[in-house]
C-alpha positions as CSV (number, residue, x, y, z in Angstrom):
1,X,0.0,39.8,-37.6
2,X,-2.6,37.1,-38.7
3,X,0.9,35.1,-38.5
4,X,1.4,36.3,-35.3
5,X,-2.0,34.8,-34.1
6,X,-1.3,31.6,-35.5
7,X,2.3,30.8,-33.7
8,X,0.1,32.1,-31.1
9,X,-3.1,30.0,-31.3
10,X,-0.2,26.6,-32.1
11,X,1.2,27.5,-29.0
12,X,-1.6,27.2,-27.2
13,X,-3.0,24.2,-28.6
14,X,0.7,22.6,-28.0
15,X,0.4,23.5,-24.5
16,X,1.4,20.0,-22.8
17,X,-1.2,18.5,-20.2
18,X,-0.6,16.6,-17.1
19,X,-0.5,13.2,-19.0
20,X,1.8,14.5,-21.5
21,X,4.6,13.7,-19.5
22,X,6.1,10.4,-19.4
23,X,6.8,10.4,-15.9
24,X,3.2,11.5,-15.1
25,X,1.9,8.1,-17.3
26,X,3.8,6.2,-15.2
27,X,2.8,7.8,-12.0
28,X,-1.0,7.2,-12.5
29,X,-0.2,3.4,-14.0
30,X,1.7,2.5,-10.8
31,X,-0.8,4.0,-8.4
32,X,-3.6,2.0,-10.2
33,X,-1.5,-1.0,-9.8
34,X,-0.9,-0.9,-6.2
35,X,-4.4,0.9,-5.5
36,X,-6.3,-2.5,-6.9
37,X,-3.8,-5.0,-4.8
38,X,-4.0,-2.1,-2.1
39,X,-8.0,-2.5,-1.8
40,X,-8.1,-5.9,-2.2
41,X,-5.6,-6.7,0.2
42,X,-6.4,-4.0,2.4
43,X,-10.6,-5.7,2.9
44,X,-9.6,-8.5,4.0
45,X,-6.5,-7.2,6.5
46,X,-9.2,-5.0,8.4
47,X,-11.5,-7.8,7.9
48,X,-9.3,-9.9,10.5
49,X,-8.7,-6.9,12.2
50,X,-4.6,-7.6,11.3
51,X,-4.0,-4.0,10.6
52,X,-0.8,-3.9,13.1
53,X,0.5,-6.4,11.2
54,X,0.2,-4.3,8.0
55,X,2.3,-1.8,10.3
56,X,4.7,-4.4,11.6
57,X,5.8,-5.3,7.8
58,X,6.2,-1.0,7.3
59,X,8.7,-0.7,9.7
60,X,10.8,-4.7,9.2
61,X,10.9,-3.2,5.3
62,X,12.1,0.3,6.1
63,X,15.2,-1.9,7.7
64,X,15.1,-4.0,4.5
65,X,15.1,-1.8,2.1
66,X,18.2,1.0,3.5
67,X,20.3,-2.5,4.2
68,X,20.1,-3.7,0.4
69,X,21.2,0.1,-0.8
70,X,23.7,-0.5,1.5
71,X,25.5,-4.0,-0.4
72,X,24.1,-2.1,-3.5
73,X,20.7,-3.7,-4.6
74,X,17.7,-1.9,-5.1
75,X,15.8,-0.7,-1.8
76,X,12.4,-2.0,-3.6
77,X,13.5,-6.3,-3.5
78,X,15.2,-5.4,0.2
79,X,11.2,-4.2,1.1
80,X,9.8,-6.9,-0.5
81,X,12.3,-10.0,1.0
82,X,12.6,-8.7,4.1
83,X,8.5,-8.3,4.2
84,X,8.1,-11.1,3.4
85,X,10.3,-12.9,5.2
86,X,9.1,-11.1,8.7
87,X,5.2,-11.9,7.2
88,X,5.9,-16.1,7.1
89,X,7.7,-15.9,10.5
90,X,4.8,-13.8,11.4
91,X,2.1,-16.5,10.0
92,X,4.2,-19.7,12.1
93,X,4.2,-18.0,14.8
94,X,0.1,-17.9,15.3
95,X,-0.8,-17.2,18.3
96,X,2.2,-16.9,20.1
97,X,1.9,-13.4,19.3
98,X,-1.2,-12.5,21.1
99,X,-0.6,-10.2,23.9
100,X,3.2,-9.7,23.0
101,X,2.0,-6.3,22.0
102,X,5.2,-5.0,24.1
103,X,8.1,-7.4,22.3
104,X,6.5,-6.8,18.4
105,X,6.8,-3.1,19.7
106,X,10.5,-3.4,20.9
107,X,11.2,-5.6,17.6
108,X,9.3,-2.8,15.8
109,X,11.6,-0.2,16.9
110,X,14.8,-1.8,16.6
111,X,14.2,-2.8,12.8
112,X,14.2,0.6,12.6
113,X,17.1,1.9,14.6
114,X,19.1,-0.6,12.3
115,X,16.9,1.0,9.2
116,X,19.0,4.8,10.6
117,X,21.9,3.1,11.1
118,X,22.0,1.3,7.6
119,X,21.4,5.6,6.3
120,X,24.5,6.1,8.7
121,X,26.7,3.8,7.0
122,X,25.8,4.6,3.4
123,X,25.4,8.6,3.2
124,X,25.1,8.6,-0.6
125,X,21.7,7.2,0.0
126,X,20.9,10.0,3.5
127,X,19.6,11.4,0.9
128,X,16.5,9.1,-0.7
129,X,15.1,8.6,2.8
130,X,12.0,11.1,2.4
131,X,11.5,9.2,-0.6
132,X,11.3,5.5,1.2
133,X,9.5,7.0,4.5
134,X,7.4,9.3,2.2
135,X,6.9,7.7,-1.2
136,X,8.1,9.3,-4.1
137,X,5.4,8.0,-7.4
138,X,6.8,10.3,-9.7
139,X,10.2,8.8,-9.3
140,X,9.2,5.1,-10.4
141,X,10.5,3.8,-13.5
142,X,9.2,2.1,-16.2
143,X,11.4,-1.5,-14.8
144,X,9.8,-0.5,-11.6
145,X,6.1,-0.4,-12.9
146,X,6.7,-3.6,-14.5
147,X,7.8,-5.1,-11.5
148,X,5.3,-3.7,-9.8
149,X,3.0,-5.0,-12.0
150,X,4.2,-8.4,-11.8
151,X,4.1,-8.5,-7.8
152,X,0.3,-7.5,-8.2
153,X,-0.8,-10.2,-10.2
154,X,1.0,-12.6,-8.3
155,X,-0.8,-11.0,-5.3
156,X,-4.1,-11.3,-6.8
157,X,-3.2,-14.8,-8.0
158,X,-2.4,-16.0,-4.7
159,X,-5.2,-14.5,-2.7
160,X,-8.1,-15.8,-5.1
161,X,-6.8,-19.2,-4.7
162,X,-7.3,-18.8,-0.9
163,X,-10.2,-16.5,-1.3
164,X,-13.0,-19.0,0.1
165,X,-10.6,-20.7,2.8
166,X,-9.6,-16.8,4.2
167,X,-13.1,-15.7,4.4
168,X,-14.3,-18.8,6.1
169,X,-11.6,-18.6,8.8
170,X,-11.8,-14.7,8.5
171,X,-15.8,-14.6,9.7
172,X,-15.7,-17.4,12.1
173,X,-12.2,-19.1,12.8
174,X,-14.0,-21.8,15.0
175,X,-15.9,-23.5,13.0
176,X,-13.8,-23.0,9.7
177,X,-11.0,-24.6,11.8
178,X,-13.5,-28.1,13.4
179,X,-14.1,-28.2,9.1
180,X,-11.0,-28.3,8.8
181,X,-9.5,-25.5,7.2
182,X,-5.1,-24.9,7.8
183,X,-5.9,-22.2,9.5
184,X,-1.7,-20.9,10.1
185,X,-1.3,-21.9,6.3
186,X,-3.9,-19.8,5.2
187,X,-2.9,-17.3,7.6
188,X,0.9,-17.3,6.6
189,X,0.5,-17.2,2.7
190,X,-2.2,-14.1,3.4
191,X,0.3,-12.1,5.3
192,X,2.4,-13.1,2.9
193,X,0.2,-11.5,0.2
194,X,0.0,-8.7,2.9
195,X,3.6,-8.0,2.7
196,X,3.5,-7.5,-1.3
197,X,0.9,-4.8,-0.4
198,X,2.6,-3.2,1.8
199,X,6.2,-3.1,-0.5
200,X,4.1,-1.7,-3.3
201,X,2.4,0.5,-1.5
202,X,5.1,2.4,-0.1
203,X,6.2,2.8,-3.8
204,X,3.4,4.9,-3.8
205,X,2.9,6.9,-0.3
206,X,6.0,5.6,1.6
207,X,6.4,3.6,4.8
208,X,5.0,5.4,7.4
209,X,2.0,6.2,5.4
210,X,1.2,2.8,4.4
211,X,-2.3,2.6,6.2
212,X,-3.4,5.6,3.8
213,X,-4.1,3.1,0.9
214,X,-4.0,-0.5,2.8
215,X,-6.1,0.3,5.5
216,X,-8.2,4.0,4.9
217,X,-10.3,2.5,1.7
218,X,-11.3,-0.6,3.2
219,X,-12.1,0.5,6.3
220,X,-14.5,3.2,4.8
221,X,-16.2,0.6,2.4
222,X,-16.8,-1.7,5.1
223,X,-18.8,1.4,6.8
224,X,-20.6,1.4,3.2
225,X,-21.6,-1.9,2.6
226,X,-22.1,-4.9,4.6
227,X,-21.3,-7.3,1.6
228,X,-18.3,-9.0,0.9
229,X,-18.3,-8.9,-3.2
230,X,-19.2,-5.3,-3.0
231,X,-17.2,-3.9,-0.5
232,X,-13.7,-5.4,-2.1
233,X,-14.8,-3.3,-5.5
234,X,-15.5,0.1,-3.1
235,X,-12.2,-0.4,-1.5
236,X,-10.4,-1.1,-5.2
237,X,-13.0,2.3,-6.1
238,X,-11.4,4.2,-2.9
239,X,-8.1,3.5,-3.4
240,X,-8.3,4.3,-7.4
241,X,-9.8,7.2,-6.9
242,X,-7.7,8.0,-3.8
243,X,-4.8,7.7,-5.5
244,X,-5.4,9.5,-8.9
245,X,-6.7,11.8,-7.4
246,X,-3.9,12.6,-5.3
247,X,-1.8,13.1,-8.0
248,X,-4.2,15.5,-9.9
249,X,-4.3,17.3,-7.0
250,X,-0.5,17.3,-6.2
251,X,0.3,18.7,-10.3
252,X,-2.5,21.1,-9.5
253,X,-0.7,22.7,-6.3
254,X,2.7,21.7,-6.3
255,X,2.4,20.2,-2.8
256,X,3.6,16.3,-2.5
257,X,1.2,13.9,-3.7
258,X,1.8,11.5,-0.3
259,X,0.2,14.7,1.5
260,X,-3.2,14.3,-0.4
261,X,-3.8,10.1,-1.1
262,X,-3.7,11.1,3.0
263,X,-6.2,13.7,3.1
264,X,-8.5,12.4,0.2
265,X,-8.4,8.8,2.0
266,X,-8.9,10.9,5.6
267,X,-12.2,12.4,4.3
268,X,-13.3,9.5,2.5
269,X,-13.4,7.8,6.5
270,X,-14.8,10.0,8.1
271,X,-17.3,10.3,5.6
272,X,-18.0,7.0,6.0
273,X,-18.3,7.2,9.8
274,X,-21.1,10.5,9.0
275,X,-22.9,7.8,6.9
276,X,-23.0,4.6,9.2
277,X,-24.3,7.0,12.0
278,X,-26.5,8.3,10.1
279,X,-27.9,5.2,8.4
280,X,-27.4,3.4,12.2
281,X,-29.4,6.5,14.0
């Protein structure tokens, strides 16, 4: 009897927890890295009213990822390369893109169509299309985690380098231009940073749900705090809470991680709206 009880106790003690799995630890690390970058970059994306840019870059990124897979390159590199190229083009075009929603929308539709065509030709990759569209953070490898970490550091360093002129240009672009701030250069560099954030966020929640991490936390943060420093910090904390919370809930329910992250992002945004309305009543 004592032996049986000892074995049972040992079995209960050895029961694995969520973080006992290597893939879960990698997923938590990857989500944390991406959430920090997305929360920071997303704050300025919302502040500048350029959320459409993130949407556009994700569409183009899908084409880049599928095209890279077609020629035997890791989809992440195609995603990063195409989004950065598109970001540079958008930044250099500047005001010429304003008011051309139909033309831009058609370009994005063609981009998605090309992505679908690439999947058609590379049928071996078609089964992974869902991962591209809706994310698969549980499938992130250690090598991919290292790449995500390096890209995040580069993005944050670049953002830090243009932080002051970016804030100036975001709050009062006319005065910033009059003071000699190179608006087009700042905008182009910022869009490249956004492209990196989009590419990283797509690894967690997928191309179709990039707004979940890039816009949701930032939009909620800006309704909870009017101070830039506090707003950025709050945006990062919300992105981390939503990302890690999504992983925990997915583990408990066996529902998709991306769904839970999106649900938590929506709940946080609605809650911020309610508090904002109460404070301004």
